[in-house]
BATITOR-790061 format. One record per residue (C-alpha): x, z, y; residue number from 1; residue in three letters. Coordinates in nm, 3 decimals. Last residue first. Layout:
<pts>
<pt><x>X</x><z>Z</z><y>Y</y><nr>NUM</nr><rest>ALA</rest></pt>
...
</pts>
This chain:
<pts>
<pt><x>-0.666</x><z>0.235</z><y>0.876</y><nr>114</nr><rest>ILE</rest></pt>
<pt><x>-0.312</x><z>0.256</z><y>0.748</y><nr>113</nr><rest>ASP</rest></pt>
<pt><x>-0.053</x><z>0.115</z><y>0.988</y><nr>112</nr><rest>LEU</rest></pt>
<pt><x>0.302</x><z>0.207</z><y>0.901</y><nr>111</nr><rest>ASN</rest></pt>
<pt><x>0.531</x><z>0.296</z><y>1.191</y><nr>110</nr><rest>ARG</rest></pt>
<pt><x>0.272</x><z>0.305</z><y>1.466</y><nr>109</nr><rest>VAL</rest></pt>
<pt><x>0.321</x><z>0.519</z><y>1.777</y><nr>108</nr><rest>SER</rest></pt>
<pt><x>0.418</x><z>0.240</z><y>2.016</y><nr>107</nr><rest>LYS</rest></pt>
<pt><x>0.131</x><z>0.010</z><y>1.914</y><nr>106</nr><rest>ALA</rest></pt>
<pt><x>-0.151</x><z>0.267</z><y>1.940</y><nr>105</nr><rest>HIS</rest></pt>
<pt><x>-0.303</x><z>0.212</z><y>2.285</y><nr>104</nr><rest>ALA</rest></pt>
<pt><x>-0.207</x><z>-0.156</z><y>2.300</y><nr>103</nr><rest>GLN</rest></pt>
<pt><x>-0.361</x><z>-0.223</z><y>1.959</y><nr>102</nr><rest>ILE</rest></pt>
<pt><x>-0.684</x><z>-0.041</z><y>2.048</y><nr>101</nr><rest>PHE</rest></pt>
<pt><x>-0.707</x><z>-0.221</z><y>2.385</y><nr>100</nr><rest>ALA</rest></pt>
<pt><x>-0.659</x><z>-0.559</z><y>2.214</y><nr>99</nr><rest>LYS</rest></pt>
<pt><x>-0.930</x><z>-0.477</z><y>1.959</y><nr>98</nr><rest>ARG</rest></pt>
<pt><x>-1.169</x><z>-0.367</z><y>2.235</y><nr>97</nr><rest>PRO</rest></pt>
<pt><x>-1.093</x><z>-0.688</z><y>2.434</y><nr>96</nr><rest>PRO</rest></pt>
<pt><x>-1.139</x><z>-0.928</z><y>2.136</y><nr>95</nr><rest>VAL</rest></pt>
<pt><x>-1.511</x><z>-0.886</z><y>2.063</y><nr>94</nr><rest>GLU</rest></pt>
<pt><x>-1.609</x><z>-1.047</z><y>1.729</y><nr>93</nr><rest>GLU</rest></pt>
<pt><x>-1.573</x><z>-0.725</z><y>1.534</y><nr>92</nr><rest>GLY</rest></pt>
<pt><x>-1.306</x><z>-0.645</z><y>1.276</y><nr>91</nr><rest>MET</rest></pt>
<pt><x>-1.084</x><z>-0.399</z><y>1.463</y><nr>90</nr><rest>LEU</rest></pt>
<pt><x>-1.338</x><z>-0.244</z><y>1.701</y><nr>89</nr><rest>VAL</rest></pt>
<pt><x>-1.618</x><z>-0.264</z><y>1.444</y><nr>88</nr><rest>HIS</rest></pt>
<pt><x>-1.409</x><z>-0.093</z><y>1.178</y><nr>87</nr><rest>PHE</rest></pt>
<pt><x>-1.298</x><z>0.176</z><y>1.423</y><nr>86</nr><rest>THR</rest></pt>
<pt><x>-1.661</x><z>0.253</z><y>1.516</y><nr>85</nr><rest>HIS</rest></pt>
<pt><x>-1.773</x><z>0.265</z><y>1.152</y><nr>84</nr><rest>ASP</rest></pt>
<pt><x>-1.483</x><z>0.492</z><y>1.056</y><nr>83</nr><rest>ALA</rest></pt>
<pt><x>-1.558</x><z>0.724</z><y>1.350</y><nr>82</nr><rest>HIS</rest></pt>
<pt><x>-1.926</x><z>0.744</z><y>1.253</y><nr>81</nr><rest>ALA</rest></pt>
<pt><x>-1.842</x><z>0.799</z><y>0.886</y><nr>80</nr><rest>ALA</rest></pt>
<pt><x>-1.602</x><z>1.089</z><y>0.951</y><nr>79</nr><rest>ASP</rest></pt>
<pt><x>-1.426</x><z>1.208</z><y>0.635</y><nr>78</nr><rest>GLU</rest></pt>
<pt><x>-1.482</x><z>0.889</z><y>0.438</y><nr>77</nr><rest>ILE</rest></pt>
<pt><x>-1.358</x><z>0.878</z><y>0.081</y><nr>76</nr><rest>ASN</rest></pt>
<pt><x>-1.204</x><z>0.614</z><y>-0.140</y><nr>75</nr><rest>VAL</rest></pt>
<pt><x>-1.056</x><z>0.739</z><y>-0.465</y><nr>74</nr><rest>ALA</rest></pt>
<pt><x>-0.721</x><z>0.588</z><y>-0.558</y><nr>73</nr><rest>LEU</rest></pt>
<pt><x>-0.659</x><z>0.457</z><y>-0.908</y><nr>72</nr><rest>LEU</rest></pt>
<pt><x>-0.308</x><z>0.421</z><y>-1.048</y><nr>71</nr><rest>THR</rest></pt>
<pt><x>-0.271</x><z>0.184</z><y>-1.341</y><nr>70</nr><rest>ARG</rest></pt>
<pt><x>-0.095</x><z>0.264</z><y>-1.669</y><nr>69</nr><rest>THR</rest></pt>
<pt><x>-0.350</x><z>0.282</z><y>-1.952</y><nr>68</nr><rest>ALA</rest></pt>
<pt><x>-0.626</x><z>0.102</z><y>-1.761</y><nr>67</nr><rest>PRO</rest></pt>
<pt><x>-0.397</x><z>-0.205</z><y>-1.724</y><nr>66</nr><rest>ASP</rest></pt>
<pt><x>-0.490</x><z>-0.372</z><y>-1.392</y><nr>65</nr><rest>MET</rest></pt>
<pt><x>-0.233</x><z>-0.263</z><y>-1.134</y><nr>64</nr><rest>THR</rest></pt>
<pt><x>0.121</x><z>-0.236</z><y>-1.269</y><nr>63</nr><rest>THR</rest></pt>
<pt><x>0.130</x><z>-0.402</z><y>-1.611</y><nr>62</nr><rest>GLU</rest></pt>
<pt><x>-0.153</x><z>-0.648</z><y>-1.545</y><nr>61</nr><rest>TRP</rest></pt>
<pt><x>-0.018</x><z>-0.758</z><y>-1.207</y><nr>60</nr><rest>LEU</rest></pt>
<pt><x>0.331</x><z>-0.793</z><y>-1.350</y><nr>59</nr><rest>GLN</rest></pt>
<pt><x>0.201</x><z>-1.012</z><y>-1.635</y><nr>58</nr><rest>VAL</rest></pt>
<pt><x>-0.004</x><z>-1.228</z><y>-1.397</y><nr>57</nr><rest>ALA</rest></pt>
<pt><x>0.302</x><z>-1.278</z><y>-1.178</y><nr>56</nr><rest>SER</rest></pt>
<pt><x>0.315</x><z>-1.089</z><y>-0.851</y><nr>55</nr><rest>MET</rest></pt>
<pt><x>0.333</x><z>-1.238</z><y>-0.501</y><nr>54</nr><rest>GLU</rest></pt>
<pt><x>-0.042</x><z>-1.304</z><y>-0.491</y><nr>53</nr><rest>GLY</rest></pt>
<pt><x>-0.105</x><z>-0.929</z><y>-0.514</y><nr>52</nr><rest>LEU</rest></pt>
<pt><x>0.015</x><z>-0.879</z><y>-0.161</y><nr>51</nr><rest>GLY</rest></pt>
<pt><x>0.305</x><z>-0.757</z><y>0.048</y><nr>50</nr><rest>LYS</rest></pt>
<pt><x>0.536</x><z>-0.684</z><y>-0.243</y><nr>49</nr><rest>TYR</rest></pt>
<pt><x>0.891</x><z>-0.587</z><y>-0.152</y><nr>48</nr><rest>ARG</rest></pt>
<pt><x>1.165</x><z>-0.671</z><y>-0.404</y><nr>47</nr><rest>GLN</rest></pt>
<pt><x>1.471</x><z>-0.450</z><y>-0.429</y><nr>46</nr><rest>VAL</rest></pt>
<pt><x>1.762</x><z>-0.558</z><y>-0.649</y><nr>45</nr><rest>GLU</rest></pt>
<pt><x>2.044</x><z>-0.317</z><y>-0.735</y><nr>44</nr><rest>VAL</rest></pt>
<pt><x>2.348</x><z>-0.510</z><y>-0.854</y><nr>43</nr><rest>ALA</rest></pt>
<pt><x>2.584</x><z>-0.222</z><y>-0.922</y><nr>42</nr><rest>LYS</rest></pt>
<pt><x>2.480</x><z>0.142</z><y>-0.917</y><nr>41</nr><rest>ALA</rest></pt>
<pt><x>2.653</x><z>0.360</z><y>-0.658</y><nr>40</nr><rest>GLY</rest></pt>
<pt><x>2.332</x><z>0.515</z><y>-0.535</y><nr>39</nr><rest>LYS</rest></pt>
<pt><x>2.067</x><z>0.459</z><y>-0.803</y><nr>38</nr><rest>LEU</rest></pt>
<pt><x>1.924</x><z>0.811</z><y>-0.775</y><nr>37</nr><rest>LYS</rest></pt>
<pt><x>1.906</x><z>0.779</z><y>-0.397</y><nr>36</nr><rest>GLY</rest></pt>
<pt><x>1.739</x><z>0.439</z><y>-0.429</y><nr>35</nr><rest>MET</rest></pt>
<pt><x>1.474</x><z>0.595</z><y>-0.654</y><nr>34</nr><rest>VAL</rest></pt>
<pt><x>1.406</x><z>0.876</z><y>-0.405</y><nr>33</nr><rest>GLU</rest></pt>
<pt><x>1.396</x><z>0.640</z><y>-0.105</y><nr>32</nr><rest>GLU</rest></pt>
<pt><x>1.153</x><z>0.410</z><y>-0.286</y><nr>31</nr><rest>ARG</rest></pt>
<pt><x>0.933</x><z>0.709</z><y>-0.377</y><nr>30</nr><rest>GLU</rest></pt>
<pt><x>0.920</x><z>0.809</z><y>-0.010</y><nr>29</nr><rest>LEU</rest></pt>
<pt><x>0.831</x><z>0.453</z><y>0.091</y><nr>28</nr><rest>GLU</rest></pt>
<pt><x>0.542</x><z>0.454</z><y>-0.155</y><nr>27</nr><rest>SER</rest></pt>
<pt><x>0.425</x><z>0.292</z><y>-0.481</y><nr>26</nr><rest>TYR</rest></pt>
<pt><x>0.750</x><z>0.209</z><y>-0.659</y><nr>25</nr><rest>VAL</rest></pt>
<pt><x>0.776</x><z>0.015</z><y>-0.984</y><nr>24</nr><rest>TRP</rest></pt>
<pt><x>1.116</x><z>0.088</z><y>-1.137</y><nr>23</nr><rest>HIS</rest></pt>
<pt><x>1.310</x><z>-0.148</z><y>-1.362</y><nr>22</nr><rest>GLN</rest></pt>
<pt><x>1.619</x><z>-0.064</z><y>-1.563</y><nr>21</nr><rest>LEU</rest></pt>
<pt><x>1.804</x><z>-0.350</z><y>-1.734</y><nr>20</nr><rest>LYS</rest></pt>
<pt><x>2.068</x><z>-0.373</z><y>-1.462</y><nr>19</nr><rest>GLY</rest></pt>
<pt><x>1.929</x><z>-0.199</z><y>-1.157</y><nr>18</nr><rest>ALA</rest></pt>
<pt><x>1.588</x><z>-0.332</z><y>-1.062</y><nr>17</nr><rest>LYS</rest></pt>
<pt><x>1.359</x><z>-0.194</z><y>-0.794</y><nr>16</nr><rest>ILE</rest></pt>
<pt><x>1.010</x><z>-0.337</z><y>-0.770</y><nr>15</nr><rest>ARG</rest></pt>
<pt><x>0.839</x><z>-0.241</z><y>-0.447</y><nr>14</nr><rest>TYR</rest></pt>
<pt><x>0.501</x><z>-0.174</z><y>-0.288</y><nr>13</nr><rest>LEU</rest></pt>
<pt><x>0.322</x><z>-0.119</z><y>-0.619</y><nr>12</nr><rest>PRO</rest></pt>
<pt><x>-0.046</x><z>-0.206</z><y>-0.664</y><nr>11</nr><rest>PRO</rest></pt>
<pt><x>-0.310</x><z>0.066</z><y>-0.624</y><nr>10</nr><rest>GLN</rest></pt>
<pt><x>-0.637</x><z>0.013</z><y>-0.810</y><nr>9</nr><rest>ALA</rest></pt>
<pt><x>-0.921</x><z>0.113</z><y>-0.579</y><nr>8</nr><rest>ILE</rest></pt>
<pt><x>-1.195</x><z>0.360</z><y>-0.668</y><nr>7</nr><rest>LEU</rest></pt>
<pt><x>-1.547</x><z>0.391</z><y>-0.528</y><nr>6</nr><rest>LEU</rest></pt>
<pt><x>-1.763</x><z>0.639</z><y>-0.722</y><nr>5</nr><rest>HIS</rest></pt>
<pt><x>-1.671</x><z>0.954</z><y>-0.533</y><nr>4</nr><rest>GLY</rest></pt>
<pt><x>-2.029</x><z>1.058</z><y>-0.453</y><nr>3</nr><rest>HIS</rest></pt>
<pt><x>-2.013</x><z>0.972</z><y>-0.082</y><nr>2</nr><rest>ASN</rest></pt>
<pt><x>-1.847</x><z>0.638</z><y>-0.158</y><nr>1</nr><rest>ILE</rest></pt>
</pts>
């Protein structure tokens, strides 16, 4: 991680279809932009992907696995001690610290990305 050698293939969040056009969308902002461009189009279909298991093998290859078209995100850690602490709070066996974390942050969370 410290040398930039950990990369994650990013799957799309949405597939937006309008007629024969298909858009794979990787962020909420991108979804809003595409929907704005399609305003007034008939039969716009939006499918939200919550996990890779919801995609067909062909879709998974085209969007996430194909080296020619995939998006790779580099993993980096800005504060290793803080990351380690947060990981242990959220994934550890002790429930009270996890509950306290959730209660402390629940009202301010729109999209949780830890």
